[in-house]
C-alpha positions as MATLAB code, in Angstrom:
seq = 'MEFVTILLIAVSLAMDAFAVSISNGVSVKGFGKKQAATQGLYFGGFQFLMPVIGWFLGSSVKTYIESVDHWIAFVLLAVIGGNMIRESFGDDEEESGQSVLTAKVLLLQAVATSIDALAVGISFAILDVNIWWAAGIIGVVSFVLSFCGGMLGKGLGNFLQAKAEFAGGAVLILIGIKILVEHVFLGG';
ca = [
     -16.423   -7.073  -19.260;
     -14.041   -5.083  -17.055;
     -10.333   -5.887  -16.700;
     -10.664   -6.602  -12.963;
     -13.455   -9.105  -13.599;
     -11.431  -10.902  -16.262;
      -8.385  -10.872  -13.967;
     -10.389  -12.473  -11.150;
     -11.697  -15.108  -13.557;
      -8.126  -15.733  -14.737;
      -6.837  -16.211  -11.192;
      -9.737  -18.529  -10.399;
      -9.117  -20.631  -13.515;
      -5.375  -20.797  -12.786;
      -5.746  -22.185   -9.246;
      -5.810  -25.827  -10.353;
      -2.777  -25.260  -12.585;
      -1.030  -23.525   -9.680;
      -1.679  -26.504   -7.382;
      -0.503  -29.003  -10.020;
       2.594  -26.840  -10.576;
       3.437  -27.001   -6.892;
       3.025  -30.769   -7.082;
       5.389  -30.926  -10.069;
       7.968  -28.796   -8.289;
       7.795  -31.112   -5.276;
       7.949  -34.399   -7.143;
      10.065  -33.883  -10.273;
      13.761  -34.649   -9.956;
      15.956  -31.733  -11.030;
      13.048  -29.293  -11.243;
      14.249  -25.751  -11.912;
      13.447  -22.535  -13.744;
      13.500  -24.245  -17.153;
      10.897  -26.822  -16.067;
       8.855  -24.111  -14.324;
       8.844  -22.047  -17.534;
       7.980  -25.112  -19.641;
       5.039  -26.069  -17.464;
       3.997  -22.414  -17.388;
       3.930  -22.405  -21.180;
       1.840  -25.574  -21.291;
      -0.619  -24.420  -18.617;
      -0.744  -20.821  -19.828;
      -1.079  -21.948  -23.425;
      -3.990  -24.253  -22.689;
      -5.639  -21.708  -20.402;
      -5.430  -19.309  -23.375;
      -6.532  -21.846  -25.981;
      -9.499  -23.412  -24.179;
     -11.561  -20.204  -23.760;
     -10.925  -19.415  -27.421;
     -12.171  -22.876  -28.438;
     -15.135  -22.499  -26.079;
     -15.925  -19.090  -27.510;
     -15.998  -20.525  -31.022;
     -18.119  -23.475  -29.978;
     -20.666  -21.040  -28.634;
     -23.703  -21.660  -26.555;
     -25.014  -24.652  -28.531;
     -22.781  -27.111  -26.613;
     -22.663  -25.354  -23.257;
     -24.943  -27.817  -21.482;
     -22.969  -30.799  -22.803;
     -19.581  -29.438  -21.714;
     -20.763  -28.342  -18.278;
     -22.226  -31.768  -17.659;
     -18.937  -33.637  -18.208;
     -16.037  -31.218  -17.666;
     -15.589  -32.195  -14.028;
     -15.539  -35.921  -14.876;
     -12.876  -35.442  -17.542;
     -10.712  -33.346  -15.193;
     -11.210  -35.852  -12.357;
     -10.260  -38.877  -14.474;
      -7.168  -37.210  -15.960;
      -5.909  -35.979  -12.585;
      -6.692  -39.299  -10.846;
      -4.801  -41.266  -13.510;
      -1.785  -38.951  -13.361;
      -1.845  -38.826   -9.542;
      -2.364  -42.576   -9.194;
       0.565  -43.208  -11.504;
       2.755  -40.893   -9.419;
       1.746  -42.706   -6.227;
       2.408  -46.099   -7.852;
       5.834  -44.905   -9.017;
       6.660  -43.648   -5.515;
       6.647  -47.267   -4.322;
       9.025  -48.411   -7.072;
      12.543  -49.675   -6.370;
      14.317  -47.576   -8.994;
      17.304  -46.130   -7.143;
      18.185  -43.794   -9.997;
      14.921  -41.863   -9.756;
      14.960  -41.560   -5.946;
      11.152  -41.788   -5.869;
      10.694  -38.791   -8.150;
       8.885  -38.464  -11.454;
       9.969  -37.023  -14.761;
       8.122  -34.101  -16.331;
       7.523  -35.304  -19.899;
       5.610  -33.565  -22.671;
       2.886  -36.227  -22.353;
       2.472  -35.604  -18.613;
       2.419  -31.831  -19.127;
      -0.128  -32.178  -21.917;
      -2.457  -34.301  -19.761;
      -2.058  -31.927  -16.813;
      -2.670  -28.880  -18.998;
      -5.839  -30.370  -20.487;
      -7.118  -31.524  -17.090;
      -6.605  -28.133  -15.477;
      -8.027  -26.097  -18.367;
     -11.333  -27.811  -19.092;
     -13.234  -25.261  -16.986;
     -11.730  -22.554  -19.183;
     -13.538  -24.109  -22.144;
     -16.873  -23.546  -20.433;
     -15.811  -20.003  -19.519;
     -15.102  -19.378  -23.205;
     -18.650  -20.432  -24.044;
     -19.916  -17.992  -21.426;
     -17.738  -15.288  -22.941;
     -19.378  -15.946  -26.324;
     -22.817  -15.515  -24.774;
     -21.705  -12.285  -23.058;
     -20.005  -10.983  -26.220;
     -16.603  -10.597  -24.530;
     -13.508   -9.802  -26.612;
     -12.073  -13.320  -26.497;
      -8.520  -12.403  -27.534;
      -8.178   -9.876  -24.716;
      -9.771  -12.158  -22.116;
      -7.896  -15.314  -23.209;
      -4.618  -13.367  -23.246;
      -5.110  -12.273  -19.643;
      -6.106  -15.803  -18.614;
      -3.049  -17.303  -20.342;
      -0.575  -14.825  -18.844;
      -1.977  -15.196  -15.321;
      -1.863  -18.983  -15.619;
       1.735  -18.882  -16.879;
       2.869  -16.670  -13.999;
       1.065  -18.693  -11.318;
       2.281  -22.001  -12.793;
       5.884  -20.788  -12.887;
       5.693  -19.492   -9.316;
       3.900  -22.650   -8.142;
       6.611  -24.844   -9.608;
       9.364  -22.869   -7.916;
       7.457  -22.958   -4.623;
       7.060  -26.711   -5.022;
      10.784  -27.093   -5.696;
      11.523  -25.437   -2.367;
       9.034  -27.720   -0.641;
      10.463  -30.738   -2.479;
      13.967  -30.050   -1.220;
      12.535  -29.840    2.284;
      10.280  -32.905    2.061;
      12.134  -35.052   -0.463;
      11.503  -38.495    1.112;
       7.877  -38.942   -0.050;
       7.599  -36.098   -2.539;
       6.189  -38.123   -5.420;
       3.580  -39.801   -3.235;
       2.510  -36.405   -1.919;
       2.441  -34.936   -5.430;
       0.250  -37.767   -6.702;
      -2.082  -37.436   -3.717;
      -2.437  -33.700   -4.393;
      -3.419  -34.355   -8.013;
      -6.047  -36.889   -6.962;
      -7.398  -34.483   -4.330;
      -7.655  -31.713   -6.930;
      -9.615  -34.095   -9.157;
     -11.929  -34.997   -6.269;
     -12.392  -31.289   -5.448;
     -13.413  -30.555   -9.037;
     -15.834  -33.488   -9.014;
     -17.394  -32.548   -5.649;
     -17.812  -28.904   -6.686;
     -19.668  -29.885   -9.835;
     -21.670  -32.891   -8.678;
     -22.631  -31.902   -5.138;
     -22.266  -28.131   -5.059;
     -23.535  -27.369   -8.549;
     -20.308  -25.493   -9.480;
];
């Protein structure tokens, strides 16, 4: 598989992580370069790891994974987004309506946004793609887009601070719905 093809796949896989990163930048109090790099490592790491796992699983479980990946991503993103929306209505003055970017939240977000990469890894096994090369490109692209998305979100958060967490939660839920609609109704 050519570099350009793998790069396009990497960008496509990283779009959900990019959108979640923007949401984090908008909604997380004190978000900065350190948090952007941390979320980039989580998202990039999982976007690297999932195709490798998928590649090793091989084609024997492809049908099973494709049939549920969108549901898993939807549920994880809806739970995280719903929690952010619920927290936006809280009375905690100290948090100013903003969430905290914990390892648990990053882990759930990283898993939710990288499930499609697992299925791609299975496809790579079928196509006999060098998984280390492909997964490396996917991981690096996801890291870069997640870092940039977080910094973009920070700028938006400073501009729209009043309901940032509500908006961030709504974005996560919408991403989950998008994934579900693409797979259930559009056969993606």
